[in-house]
C-alpha positions as a Markdown table, in Angstrom:
| # | Residue | x | y | z |
|---|---|---|---|---|
| 1 | Met | -17.2 | 1.2 | -11.2 |
| 2 | Arg | -18.9 | 4.5 | -10.4 |
| 3 | Lys | -17.8 | 7.3 | -12.7 |
| 4 | Phe | -15.9 | 10.0 | -10.7 |
| 5 | Gln | -16.0 | 13.6 | -11.7 |
| 6 | Val | -12.8 | 15.2 | -13.0 |
| 7 | Lys | -11.9 | 18.5 | -11.4 |
| 8 | Trp | -10.1 | 20.0 | -14.4 |
| 9 | Ala | -9.1 | 23.2 | -12.5 |
| 10 | His | -7.1 | 21.2 | -9.9 |
| 11 | Pro | -3.3 | 21.4 | -10.7 |
| 12 | Arg | -2.8 | 17.7 | -9.7 |
| 13 | Val | -5.0 | 16.6 | -12.6 |
| 14 | Trp | -2.8 | 18.3 | -15.1 |
| 15 | Ser | 0.4 | 17.2 | -13.4 |
| 16 | Gly | -0.8 | 13.7 | -13.8 |
| 17 | Tyr | -0.6 | 14.0 | -17.5 |
| 18 | Ile | 2.8 | 15.7 | -17.3 |
| 19 | Asn | 4.1 | 12.9 | -15.1 |
| 20 | Arg | 2.8 | 10.3 | -17.4 |
| 21 | Phe | 4.5 | 12.0 | -20.4 |
| 22 | Leu | 7.8 | 12.2 | -18.6 |
| 23 | Arg | 7.8 | 8.8 | -16.9 |
| 24 | Glu | 5.9 | 6.4 | -19.3 |
| 25 | Gly | 7.2 | 7.2 | -22.7 |
| 26 | His | 9.6 | 5.2 | -25.1 |
| 27 | Thr | 12.5 | 5.2 | -22.6 |
| 28 | Phe | 10.3 | 3.8 | -19.8 |
| 29 | Arg | 8.9 | 1.1 | -22.0 |
| 30 | Arg | 12.3 | 0.0 | -23.2 |
| 31 | Leu | 13.7 | 0.0 | -19.6 |
| 32 | Leu | 10.7 | -2.0 | -18.3 |
| 33 | Ala | 11.1 | -4.6 | -21.1 |
| 34 | Glu | 14.9 | -4.9 | -20.2 |
| 35 | Met | 14.1 | -5.3 | -16.5 |
| 36 | Glu | 11.5 | -8.0 | -17.1 |
| 37 | Asp | 14.1 | -9.8 | -19.2 |
| 38 | His | 16.6 | -9.6 | -16.3 |
| 39 | Gln | 14.2 | -11.7 | -14.3 |
| 40 | Lys | 15.2 | -14.7 | -16.5 |
| 41 | Trp | 18.9 | -14.2 | -16.2 |
| 42 | Thr | 21.3 | -16.4 | -14.2 |
| 43 | Ala | 23.2 | -15.0 | -11.2 |
| 44 | Gln | 26.4 | -14.9 | -13.3 |
| 45 | Gln | 24.7 | -12.9 | -16.1 |
| 46 | Leu | 23.4 | -10.4 | -13.6 |
| 47 | Arg | 26.9 | -10.0 | -12.0 |
| 48 | Glu | 28.5 | -9.4 | -15.4 |
| 49 | Trp | 25.9 | -6.8 | -16.3 |
| 50 | Gln | 26.5 | -5.1 | -12.9 |
| 51 | Glu | 30.2 | -4.9 | -13.5 |
| 52 | Gln | 29.7 | -3.3 | -16.9 |
| 53 | Arg | 27.3 | -0.7 | -15.6 |
| 54 | Leu | 29.5 | -0.1 | -12.5 |
| 55 | Gln | 32.5 | 0.7 | -14.6 |
| 56 | Glu | 30.5 | 3.3 | -16.6 |
| 57 | Ile | 29.4 | 4.9 | -13.3 |
| 58 | Leu | 32.9 | 4.9 | -11.9 |
| 59 | Ile | 34.4 | 6.5 | -15.0 |
| 60 | Glu | 31.7 | 9.2 | -15.0 |
| 61 | Ala | 32.4 | 9.8 | -11.3 |
| 62 | Cys | 36.1 | 10.0 | -11.7 |
| 63 | Arg | 35.9 | 12.5 | -14.6 |
| 64 | Phe | 32.9 | 14.7 | -13.9 |
| 65 | Val | 31.7 | 14.5 | -10.3 |
| 66 | Pro | 33.7 | 17.0 | -8.1 |
| 67 | Tyr | 33.6 | 14.9 | -4.9 |
| 68 | Tyr | 34.9 | 11.8 | -6.7 |
| 69 | Glu | 37.3 | 13.7 | -8.9 |
| 70 | Arg | 39.2 | 14.7 | -5.8 |
| 71 | Leu | 38.8 | 11.4 | -4.0 |
| 72 | Phe | 39.9 | 9.2 | -6.9 |
| 73 | Lys | 43.0 | 11.4 | -7.4 |
| 74 | Glu | 43.8 | 11.3 | -3.7 |
| 75 | Leu | 43.4 | 7.4 | -3.6 |
| 76 | Arg | 45.1 | 7.0 | -7.0 |
| 77 | Leu | 42.1 | 5.0 | -8.4 |
| 78 | Asp | 41.8 | 4.4 | -12.1 |
| 79 | Pro | 38.5 | 2.9 | -13.0 |
| 80 | Glu | 39.4 | 2.6 | -16.7 |
| 81 | Arg | 42.2 | 0.2 | -16.1 |
| 82 | Ser | 41.2 | -1.6 | -13.0 |
| 83 | Asn | 38.6 | -4.2 | -12.0 |
| 84 | Pro | 35.5 | -2.1 | -11.2 |
| 85 | Arg | 34.6 | -4.1 | -8.1 |
| 86 | Glu | 38.1 | -3.6 | -6.7 |
| 87 | Val | 37.9 | 0.1 | -7.3 |
| 88 | Leu | 34.5 | 0.3 | -5.6 |
| 89 | Glu | 35.9 | -1.6 | -2.6 |
| 90 | Ala | 38.6 | 1.0 | -2.2 |
| 91 | Val | 36.1 | 3.9 | -2.0 |
| 92 | Pro | 35.2 | 4.8 | 1.6 |
| 93 | Leu | 31.6 | 4.5 | 2.7 |
| 94 | Leu | 29.6 | 7.6 | 2.2 |
| 95 | Asp | 27.5 | 8.9 | 5.1 |
| 96 | Lys | 24.4 | 11.1 | 5.1 |
| 97 | Glu | 26.1 | 14.0 | 6.8 |
| 98 | Thr | 28.7 | 14.3 | 4.0 |
| 99 | Leu | 25.8 | 14.4 | 1.4 |
| 100 | Arg | 23.7 | 16.8 | 3.5 |
| 101 | Lys | 26.4 | 19.4 | 3.7 |
| 102 | Ala | 27.3 | 19.5 | 0.0 |
| 103 | Pro | 24.8 | 17.7 | -2.3 |
| 104 | Glu | 26.0 | 19.7 | -5.4 |
| 105 | Gln | 29.4 | 18.1 | -5.1 |
| 106 | Phe | 27.9 | 14.8 | -6.2 |
| 107 | Leu | 26.2 | 16.4 | -9.3 |
| 108 | Ser | 28.0 | 15.6 | -12.6 |
| 109 | Lys | 29.4 | 18.6 | -14.5 |
| 110 | Arg | 27.8 | 17.1 | -17.6 |
| 111 | Ala | 24.3 | 17.0 | -16.1 |
| 112 | Lys | 21.8 | 19.1 | -18.1 |
| 113 | Lys | 20.6 | 21.4 | -15.3 |
| 114 | Trp | 17.2 | 22.1 | -17.0 |
| 115 | Leu | 16.5 | 18.3 | -17.0 |
| 116 | Ile | 17.4 | 17.8 | -13.3 |
| 117 | Arg | 14.7 | 17.5 | -10.7 |
| 118 | Arg | 15.3 | 18.1 | -6.9 |
| 119 | Ala | 14.0 | 15.6 | -4.4 |
| 120 | Tyr | 13.8 | 16.0 | -0.6 |
| 121 | Ser | 13.7 | 13.5 | 2.3 |
| 122 | Ser | 14.1 | 13.4 | 6.0 |
| 123 | Gly | 15.6 | 9.9 | 5.8 |
| 124 | Thr | 15.7 | 7.3 | 8.5 |
| 125 | Thr | 17.2 | 9.6 | 11.1 |
| 126 | Gly | 15.1 | 12.7 | 10.4 |
| 127 | Thr | 18.0 | 14.3 | 8.5 |
| 128 | Pro | 16.6 | 16.5 | 5.6 |
| 129 | Leu | 18.5 | 15.8 | 2.4 |
| 130 | Val | 18.5 | 17.3 | -1.1 |
| 131 | Cys | 19.1 | 14.9 | -4.0 |
| 132 | Phe | 19.0 | 15.3 | -7.8 |
| 133 | Arg | 17.4 | 13.1 | -10.5 |
| 134 | Asp | 17.7 | 13.3 | -14.3 |
| 135 | Ile | 14.9 | 12.2 | -16.6 |
| 136 | Tyr | 16.6 | 8.9 | -17.3 |
| 137 | Ser | 16.8 | 8.0 | -13.6 |
| 138 | Ile | 13.1 | 9.0 | -13.1 |
| 139 | Asn | 12.2 | 6.6 | -15.9 |
| 140 | Tyr | 14.4 | 3.9 | -14.5 |
| 141 | Glu | 12.8 | 4.2 | -11.0 |
| 142 | His | 9.3 | 4.1 | -12.6 |
| 143 | Ala | 10.2 | 1.0 | -14.6 |
| 144 | Met | 11.5 | -0.8 | -11.5 |
| 145 | Ile | 8.3 | 0.0 | -9.6 |
| 146 | Trp | 6.1 | -1.2 | -12.5 |
| 147 | Arg | 8.0 | -4.5 | -12.9 |
| 148 | Gln | 7.2 | -5.3 | -9.2 |
| 149 | Trp | 3.5 | -4.2 | -9.6 |
| 150 | Arg | 3.1 | -6.4 | -12.6 |
| 151 | Trp | 4.0 | -9.4 | -10.4 |
| 152 | Ser | 0.5 | -9.0 | -8.9 |
| 153 | Gly | -1.2 | -9.2 | -12.3 |
| 154 | Tyr | -2.0 | -5.5 | -12.2 |
| 155 | Glu | -1.6 | -3.7 | -15.6 |
| 156 | Met | -1.4 | -0.1 | -16.7 |
| 157 | Gly | -4.8 | 1.6 | -17.2 |
| 158 | Glu | -6.5 | -0.4 | -14.5 |
| 159 | Pro | -8.1 | 1.7 | -11.7 |
| 160 | Arg | -5.9 | 2.3 | -8.6 |
| 161 | Val | -6.6 | 3.9 | -5.2 |
| 162 | Thr | -3.6 | 5.8 | -3.8 |
| 163 | Leu | -3.1 | 6.9 | -0.1 |
| 164 | Arg | 0.2 | 8.6 | 0.2 |
| 165 | Gly | 1.6 | 12.0 | 1.3 |
| 166 | Glu | 0.1 | 14.4 | -1.2 |
| 167 | Leu | -2.1 | 17.2 | 0.1 |
| 168 | Ile | -5.1 | 16.4 | -2.0 |
| 169 | Val | -7.4 | 18.8 | -0.1 |
| 170 | Pro | -6.6 | 21.2 | 2.7 |
| 171 | Thr | -6.5 | 19.6 | 6.2 |
| 172 | Thr | -9.0 | 22.3 | 7.3 |
| 173 | Gln | -11.6 | 20.8 | 5.0 |
| 174 | Ser | -14.1 | 19.1 | 7.3 |
| 175 | Glu | -16.5 | 17.7 | 4.6 |
| 176 | Pro | -15.9 | 15.2 | 1.8 |
| 177 | Pro | -14.7 | 14.8 | -0.9 |
| 178 | Tyr | -11.2 | 13.9 | 0.6 |
| 179 | Trp | -10.2 | 12.5 | -2.8 |
| 180 | Leu | -9.4 | 13.5 | -6.4 |
| 181 | Phe | -9.8 | 11.5 | -9.5 |
| 182 | Ser | -6.7 | 11.6 | -11.8 |
| 183 | Pro | -7.8 | 10.5 | -15.3 |
| 184 | Ala | -4.2 | 10.4 | -16.6 |
| 185 | Asp | -3.6 | 7.1 | -14.9 |
| 186 | Asn | -7.2 | 6.1 | -13.8 |
| 187 | Gln | -6.1 | 6.8 | -10.2 |
| 188 | Leu | -8.2 | 7.9 | -7.2 |
| 189 | Leu | -5.9 | 10.0 | -5.0 |
| 190 | Met | -7.2 | 9.9 | -1.4 |
| 191 | Ser | -6.0 | 12.1 | 1.4 |
| 192 | Ser | -4.0 | 10.4 | 4.1 |
| 193 | Tyr | -4.5 | 13.4 | 6.3 |
| 194 | His | -8.3 | 13.0 | 6.9 |
| 195 | Leu | -8.5 | 9.5 | 8.3 |
| 196 | Ser | -10.6 | 9.4 | 11.4 |
| 197 | Ala | -13.3 | 7.3 | 13.0 |
| 198 | Ala | -15.9 | 9.7 | 11.5 |
| 199 | Thr | -14.4 | 9.7 | 8.0 |
| 200 | Leu | -13.3 | 6.0 | 7.6 |
| 201 | Pro | -16.9 | 4.8 | 6.7 |
| 202 | Ile | -16.9 | 7.4 | 3.9 |
| 203 | Tyr | -13.5 | 6.2 | 2.6 |
| 204 | Val | -14.7 | 2.6 | 2.6 |
| 205 | Glu | -17.8 | 3.4 | 0.6 |
| 206 | Val | -16.0 | 5.5 | -1.9 |
| 207 | Ile | -13.4 | 2.8 | -2.4 |
| 208 | Arg | -16.1 | 0.2 | -3.0 |
| 209 | Gln | -17.8 | 2.5 | -5.5 |
| 210 | Phe | -14.5 | 3.1 | -7.3 |
| 211 | Ala | -13.7 | -0.6 | -7.5 |
| 212 | Pro | -9.9 | -0.4 | -7.8 |
| 213 | Ala | -7.9 | -3.3 | -9.2 |
| 214 | Ala | -5.1 | -2.3 | -6.8 |
| 215 | Ile | -4.4 | -0.1 | -3.7 |
| 216 | Glu | -1.2 | 1.8 | -3.2 |
| 217 | Gly | -0.2 | 3.6 | -0.1 |
| 218 | Tyr | 1.6 | 3.9 | 3.2 |
| 219 | Pro | 1.1 | 0.7 | 5.3 |
| 220 | Ser | -0.3 | 2.8 | 8.2 |
| 221 | Ser | -2.9 | 4.4 | 6.0 |
| 222 | Val | -3.9 | 1.2 | 4.1 |
| 223 | Tyr | -4.1 | -0.7 | 7.4 |
| 224 | Leu | -6.7 | 1.8 | 8.8 |
| 225 | Ile | -8.8 | 1.4 | 5.7 |
| 226 | Ala | -8.6 | -2.4 | 5.9 |
| 227 | Arg | -9.5 | -2.4 | 9.5 |
| 228 | Ala | -12.4 | -0.1 | 8.8 |
| 229 | Phe | -13.8 | -2.7 | 6.3 |
| 230 | Glu | -13.8 | -5.3 | 9.1 |
| 231 | Asp | -15.1 | -3.0 | 11.8 |
| 232 | Leu | -18.0 | -2.0 | 9.6 |
| 233 | Gly | -18.8 | -5.6 | 9.0 |
| 234 | Met | -18.0 | -5.5 | 5.3 |
| 235 | Ala | -17.1 | -8.6 | 3.3 |
| 236 | Pro | -13.6 | -9.0 | 2.0 |
| 237 | Phe | -12.8 | -6.7 | -0.9 |
| 238 | Pro | -10.6 | -8.6 | -3.4 |
| 239 | Val | -8.0 | -6.6 | -5.4 |
| 240 | Lys | -5.0 | -7.8 | -7.4 |
| 241 | Gly | -2.4 | -6.3 | -5.2 |
| 242 | Val | -1.7 | -3.8 | -2.4 |
| 243 | Phe | 1.5 | -1.8 | -3.1 |
| 244 | Thr | 3.2 | -0.4 | 0.0 |
| 245 | Ser | 6.3 | 1.6 | 0.6 |
| 246 | Ser | 8.0 | 4.3 | 2.8 |
| 247 | Glu | 7.2 | 2.6 | 6.1 |
| 248 | Thr | 7.9 | -0.8 | 7.6 |
| 249 | Val | 4.9 | -3.2 | 7.2 |
| 250 | Leu | 4.2 | -4.7 | 10.6 |
| 251 | Glu | 3.0 | -8.2 | 10.8 |
| 252 | Tyr | -0.4 | -7.4 | 12.2 |
| 253 | Gln | -0.9 | -4.8 | 9.5 |
| 254 | Arg | 0.1 | -7.4 | 6.8 |
| 255 | Glu | -2.4 | -9.9 | 8.2 |
| 256 | Thr | -5.3 | -7.5 | 8.2 |
| 257 | Ile | -4.6 | -6.0 | 4.8 |
| 258 | Glu | -4.1 | -9.3 | 3.1 |
| 259 | Arg | -7.2 | -10.8 | 4.7 |
| 260 | Val | -9.5 | -7.9 | 3.7 |
| 261 | Phe | -8.1 | -7.3 | 0.2 |
| 262 | Gln | -7.6 | -11.1 | -0.5 |
| 263 | Cys | -4.2 | -10.6 | -2.1 |
| 264 | Arg | -0.5 | -10.2 | -1.4 |
| 265 | Ile | 1.2 | -7.1 | -0.2 |
| 266 | Phe | 3.9 | -6.1 | -2.6 |
| 267 | Asp | 6.1 | -4.0 | -0.4 |
| 268 | Leu | 9.0 | -1.9 | -1.7 |
| 269 | Tyr | 12.0 | -0.6 | 0.2 |
| 270 | Gly | 13.9 | 2.3 | -1.3 |
| 271 | Asn | 15.1 | 5.8 | -0.4 |
| 272 | Thr | 15.0 | 9.3 | -1.8 |
| 273 | Glu | 18.7 | 9.0 | -2.5 |
| 274 | Arg | 17.8 | 6.0 | -4.7 |
| 275 | Thr | 20.8 | 3.9 | -3.7 |
| 276 | Ala | 19.1 | 0.5 | -3.1 |
| 277 | Ala | 15.8 | -1.2 | -3.8 |
| 278 | Leu | 14.3 | -4.3 | -2.2 |
| 279 | Gly | 10.8 | -5.6 | -2.8 |
| 280 | Ser | 8.5 | -8.5 | -2.0 |
| 281 | Cys | 7.3 | -10.9 | -4.7 |
| 282 | Glu | 4.1 | -12.9 | -5.2 |
| 283 | His | 5.4 | -15.5 | -2.8 |
| 284 | Gly | 6.0 | -13.0 | 0.0 |
| 285 | Arg | 9.8 | -13.0 | -0.1 |
| 286 | Tyr | 11.8 | -9.8 | -0.2 |
| 287 | His | 14.4 | -9.6 | -2.9 |
| 288 | Glu | 17.3 | -7.4 | -3.7 |
| 289 | Phe | 16.9 | -5.8 | -7.1 |
| 290 | Pro | 20.4 | -6.3 | -8.6 |
| 291 | Asp | 19.8 | -4.3 | -11.8 |
| 292 | Tyr | 19.0 | -1.2 | -9.6 |
| 293 | Ala | 22.1 | -1.1 | -7.4 |
| 294 | Ile | 25.1 | -3.0 | -6.1 |
| 295 | Val | 24.1 | -3.6 | -2.5 |
| 296 | Glu | 26.5 | -4.4 | 0.3 |
| 297 | Tyr | 25.5 | -5.6 | 3.7 |
| 298 | Val | 27.6 | -4.3 | 6.5 |
| 299 | Pro | 27.3 | -6.3 | 9.8 |
| 300 | Thr | 25.8 | -4.2 | 12.7 |
| 301 | Gly | 25.4 | -7.1 | 15.2 |
| 302 | Asp | 22.4 | -9.4 | 16.2 |
| 303 | Asn | 22.2 | -10.8 | 12.7 |
| 304 | Glu | 21.4 | -7.4 | 11.3 |
| 305 | Phe | 23.2 | -5.7 | 8.4 |
| 306 | Glu | 23.2 | -2.1 | 7.2 |
| 307 | Val | 22.2 | -1.6 | 3.6 |
| 308 | Val | 25.0 | 0.1 | 1.7 |
| 309 | Gly | 24.1 | 0.9 | -1.9 |
| 310 | Thr | 25.8 | 2.0 | -5.2 |
| 311 | Pro | 23.1 | 2.8 | -7.8 |
| 312 | Leu | 23.8 | 1.8 | -11.4 |
| 313 | Phe | 21.6 | 4.2 | -13.4 |
| 314 | Asn | 21.8 | 7.9 | -12.3 |
| 315 | Lys | 25.0 | 9.3 | -14.0 |
| 316 | Ser | 23.9 | 12.9 | -13.2 |
| 317 | Phe | 24.0 | 12.4 | -9.4 |
| 318 | Ile | 26.5 | 9.7 | -8.3 |
| 319 | Leu | 26.6 | 8.2 | -4.9 |
| 320 | Leu | 29.1 | 5.3 | -4.2 |
| 321 | Arg | 28.8 | 3.0 | -1.2 |
| 322 | Tyr | 26.1 | 5.1 | 0.4 |
| 323 | Arg | 25.2 | 4.2 | 4.0 |
| 324 | Thr | 21.4 | 4.2 | 4.1 |
| 325 | Gly | 21.2 | 3.7 | 7.9 |
| 326 | Asp | 18.6 | 1.0 | 7.4 |
| 327 | Thr | 19.2 | -2.6 | 8.4 |
| 328 | Val | 18.0 | -6.0 | 7.2 |
| 329 | Arg | 18.2 | -9.7 | 8.1 |
| 330 | Leu | 19.6 | -11.9 | 5.4 |
| 331 | Ser | 18.0 | -15.1 | 4.3 |
| 332 | Ala | 19.7 | -18.6 | 4.2 |
| 333 | Glu | 17.4 | -19.5 | 1.3 |
| 334 | Asp | 19.1 | -19.9 | -2.1 |
| 335 | Arg | 16.0 | -19.8 | -4.3 |
| 336 | Cys | 12.5 | -18.4 | -4.1 |
| 337 | Pro | 9.6 | -20.3 | -5.7 |
| 338 | Cys | 9.2 | -17.2 | -8.0 |
| 339 | Gly | 12.3 | -18.4 | -9.8 |
| 340 | Arg | 14.1 | -15.1 | -10.0 |
| 341 | Glu | 17.8 | -15.1 | -9.3 |
| 342 | Phe | 17.5 | -12.1 | -7.0 |
| 343 | Arg | 19.0 | -12.4 | -3.5 |
| 344 | Ile | 16.4 | -13.2 | -0.8 |
| 345 | Ile | 16.1 | -10.9 | 2.3 |
| 346 | Asp | 14.4 | -12.2 | 5.4 |
| 347 | Ala | 13.2 | -8.9 | 6.8 |
| 348 | Ile | 13.7 | -5.2 | 6.5 |
| 349 | Gln | 14.3 | -3.6 | 10.0 |
| 350 | Gly | 12.8 | -0.3 | 9.2 |
| 351 | Arg | 11.2 | 2.3 | 11.4 |
| 352 | Lys | 7.7 | 2.1 | 13.0 |
| 353 | Glu | 6.3 | 5.6 | 13.4 |
| 354 | Ser | 3.5 | 6.6 | 15.7 |
| 355 | Tyr | 0.5 | 8.5 | 14.3 |
| 356 | Val | 0.0 | 12.1 | 15.3 |
| 357 | Trp | -3.5 | 12.4 | 16.6 |
| 358 | Thr | -5.4 | 15.6 | 16.0 |
| 359 | Pro | -8.1 | 17.2 | 18.2 |
| 360 | Asp | -10.7 | 16.6 | 15.4 |
| 361 | Gly | -10.0 | 12.8 | 15.5 |
| 362 | Arg | -7.6 | 12.4 | 12.6 |
| 363 | Ala | -4.6 | 10.0 | 12.6 |
| 364 | Val | -1.8 | 11.5 | 10.6 |
| 365 | Gly | 1.2 | 9.3 | 9.7 |
| 366 | Arg | 4.4 | 9.6 | 7.7 |
| 367 | Leu | 5.2 | 13.3 | 8.3 |
| 368 | Asp | 8.7 | 13.5 | 6.8 |
| 369 | His | 7.2 | 15.9 | 4.2 |
| 370 | Ile | 7.3 | 18.8 | 6.7 |
| 371 | Phe | 11.1 | 19.0 | 6.3 |
| 372 | Lys | 10.8 | 19.6 | 2.5 |
| 373 | Gly | 12.9 | 22.6 | 1.6 |
| 374 | Val | 14.8 | 22.8 | 4.9 |
| 375 | Lys | 18.6 | 22.6 | 4.5 |
| 376 | His | 20.1 | 23.1 | 7.9 |
| 377 | Val | 18.8 | 20.3 | 10.1 |
| 378 | Val | 21.1 | 17.5 | 11.1 |
| 379 | Glu | 18.4 | 15.4 | 12.8 |
| 380 | Ser | 14.8 | 15.8 | 13.8 |
| 381 | Gln | 12.0 | 14.2 | 15.8 |
| 382 | Ile | 8.3 | 15.0 | 16.1 |
| 383 | Val | 7.0 | 14.6 | 19.7 |
| 384 | Gln | 3.3 | 14.7 | 20.5 |
| 385 | Glu | 2.9 | 15.8 | 24.1 |
| 386 | Thr | -0.9 | 16.2 | 24.2 |
| 387 | Leu | -3.8 | 16.0 | 21.8 |
| 388 | Asp | -3.3 | 19.7 | 21.0 |
| 389 | Cys | 0.5 | 20.1 | 21.3 |
| 390 | Val | 3.3 | 18.9 | 19.1 |
| 391 | Arg | 7.0 | 19.7 | 19.6 |
| 392 | Ile | 9.4 | 19.4 | 16.6 |
| 393 | Leu | 12.9 | 18.8 | 17.9 |
| 394 | Val | 15.7 | 19.7 | 15.5 |
| 395 | Val | 19.5 | 19.3 | 15.8 |
| 396 | Pro | 20.5 | 22.4 | 13.8 |
| 397 | Asp | 23.7 | 23.1 | 12.0 |
| 398 | Gln | 25.5 | 26.5 | 12.3 |
| 399 | Glu | 23.4 | 28.0 | 9.4 |
| 400 | Phe | 20.0 | 27.1 | 10.8 |
| 401 | Ser | 17.8 | 30.2 | 11.1 |
| 402 | Glu | 14.3 | 31.2 | 12.0 |
| 403 | Ala | 13.4 | 31.1 | 8.3 |
| 404 | Asp | 14.1 | 27.3 | 8.5 |
| 405 | Ala | 11.9 | 27.0 | 11.6 |
| 406 | Asp | 9.1 | 28.9 | 9.9 |
| 407 | Ile | 9.2 | 26.5 | 6.9 |
| 408 | Ile | 8.9 | 23.5 | 9.2 |
| 409 | Lys | 6.0 | 25.1 | 11.1 |
| 410 | Arg | 4.2 | 26.1 | 8.0 |
| 411 | Asn | 4.6 | 22.6 | 6.5 |
| 412 | Ala | 3.4 | 21.0 | 9.7 |
| 413 | Arg | 0.4 | 23.3 | 9.9 |
| 414 | Glu | -0.7 | 22.3 | 6.4 |
| 415 | Arg | -0.8 | 18.7 | 7.4 |
| 416 | Leu | -1.9 | 18.8 | 11.0 |
| 417 | Gly | -4.4 | 21.7 | 10.7 |
| 418 | Pro | -5.1 | 24.7 | 12.9 |
| 419 | Gly | -6.1 | 22.9 | 16.1 |
| 420 | Ile | -2.6 | 21.9 | 17.3 |
| 421 | Glu | 0.0 | 24.1 | 18.9 |
| 422 | Ile | 3.3 | 23.5 | 17.0 |
| 423 | Ser | 6.7 | 24.5 | 18.3 |
| 424 | Val | 10.2 | 24.0 | 16.8 |
| 425 | Glu | 12.9 | 23.5 | 19.4 |
| 426 | Arg | 16.6 | 23.4 | 18.9 |
| 427 | Val | 18.3 | 20.5 | 20.8 |
| 428 | Ala | 21.9 | 19.2 | 21.0 |
| 429 | Asn | 20.8 | 15.6 | 20.1 |
| 430 | Ile | 17.8 | 13.3 | 19.6 |
| 431 | Pro | 17.6 | 10.6 | 22.3 |
| 432 | Arg | 17.6 | 7.0 | 21.2 |
| 433 | Thr | 15.7 | 4.1 | 22.6 |
| 434 | Gly | 17.2 | 1.7 | 25.1 |
| 435 | Arg | 18.4 | -0.4 | 22.1 |
| 436 | Gly | 19.9 | 2.6 | 20.4 |
| 437 | Lys | 17.1 | 3.0 | 17.8 |
| 438 | Phe | 16.1 | 6.4 | 16.4 |
| 439 | Val | 12.3 | 7.2 | 16.6 |
| 440 | Ala | 11.1 | 9.7 | 14.1 |
| 441 | Val | 7.6 | 10.3 | 15.6 |
| 442 | Leu | 7.0 | 9.8 | 19.3 |
| 443 | Ser | 3.5 | 10.0 | 20.6 |
| 444 | Lys | 3.0 | 10.4 | 24.4 |
| 445 | Ile | -0.7 | 10.0 | 24.1 |
| 446 | Asn | -1.2 | 6.9 | 22.0 |
| 447 | Ser | 1.6 | 4.8 | 20.4 |
| 448 | Gly | -0.9 | 2.4 | 18.9 |
| 449 | Asp | -3.4 | 2.4 | 16.1 |
| 450 | Ala | -6.6 | 2.4 | 18.1 |
| 451 | Phe | -9.4 | 4.8 | 17.0 |
| 452 | Pro | -12.5 | 5.1 | 19.0 |
| 453 | Glu | -15.0 | 2.5 | 17.9 |
| 454 | Ile | -16.0 | 3.1 | 14.3 |
| 455 | Ser | -19.7 | 3.7 | 13.7 |
| 456 | His | -21.4 | 0.9 | 11.9 |
| 457 | Met | -23.5 | 3.4 | 9.9 |
| 458 | Thr | -22.4 | 3.6 | 6.3 |
| 459 | Pro | -22.9 | 6.9 | 4.4 |
| 460 | Ser | -25.9 | 7.1 | 2.1 |
C-alpha cells in the first residue's frame, strides 16, 4: 500500500480521532461482544431479551418522555404491570409528520443535554427531520455496523476506502486530490461529488495504490468506481467486502460491484431515526436485526409491507411503532445458511435516485444533505430540468421562510458547484409516479448511469 500524506490541518483528520474515542471505547467493545453473542441465540432467547428491553423502554417513555406521558395517561397504559408487547400493540403508529413538528417532545427529561447529538435527514419522502442521539445509542449503532462488517472478515485497523456524503474538498476544486487520508481509522475518504468521466481513472488508480481491504459507500458511487475498473480494462480488484447503505442496491449495480471487487456486498438498511435495521449477510440474504429494534411489517398490498420500528436502545429519544415509509418483501425461508436466527427479508423496496449531472461532467448522487438544518419543509424533491438548471421543490409548513430557502440553496451550491442555476420553489404537493411512488431526485436529462465513454488512459 502506498503511504498517503496526512493533512494535519484538516479538521476531518482530528474529528476522526474524536469519533473513534466516542464510538470505539469500552462501551462499544462490550456491546459488540454482546451482539456477536446474540448471533448464537435461539429465536426464543431473542424474543425474551426483546421483551425485557422493551419493558425498560416503555417505562422510561411513560415516566419521562412528554409525548408518551400524555399518551399513556390518555390510553390508561401501565407498562410496569402489563405485558410489554400488549402495551406496545395499544400504542398508535407514529408518523413522520408528528415527529417533524415536535421532535423535542420525544426527548426524555432525564437525558443529559450536553451528551446529546442532533442528527438530520430528509427521509424517504424528502421530509427534513431532527432526531437526537445519546452517547450510548451512538456506540450501539456503531457496534451493530461493525458486527455486520466483520461477517466479511474485515477487521478494525485494516485500510478502507469510503465514498459517502462528506464534503472532503470543495466542489469548485478542479484538480486532485479529491480524497483525504484519516489515520485514526486507516481510512481514505474520497469525495462522492467529483465523480466524472475525467476523474474516474484517477479514482481507480488511487484506490489501487491505497489497496483497501474493504470499500464503504453509497451504491451509486461505488458502482461508478466498479464500472470504471472494467471500462478501463483493469483486472478484478479483490477486497474482503463492500459495505453499502443509504440507497437501494439495484441488481445491475450489485452484479458489477461484486464482479469487480470479487466479494459480497454487505448492504445495510437503516434510517436517521434509528428505528429499524436490516442487513445482508455473507450468503446474500437480508436479515432483520432483532437486538436493534422490534420490527413490525404492516401490509401495503402487492406482497409489500411497510417497516414499522420500535428501537430498543436509545432511552434519551424514544420512538414507538414508528412508520418508516419504507417497504420490504418478506421471505418464506425459515433459516439462512449463515445459521443466525434473524428473520429473512427477500428485498428492501427502497428508492432509486437519479444523479444530478453538472456542466463540468460530475454525477452527484444522494443529495439529502442539502436539507440539513432546515426545519419547516413537509416534503421536497430535486428536479434537474437542464444541465445547468436545478429546481428544488418544497412543500412548506406555515413557518417556512426565506431563511430556510437560503439554507437549502447554500447547501445545494456547496455540493453542485457554481455552474448550475438553483431555485427553491414552494409547491402544494409533490407529484407521485403512476404507481404512487415518491421520487426524491428527478432528472429530465438523464435518468440512467451513463457517462460519456471513459478514457482508457490511466494517470501517470
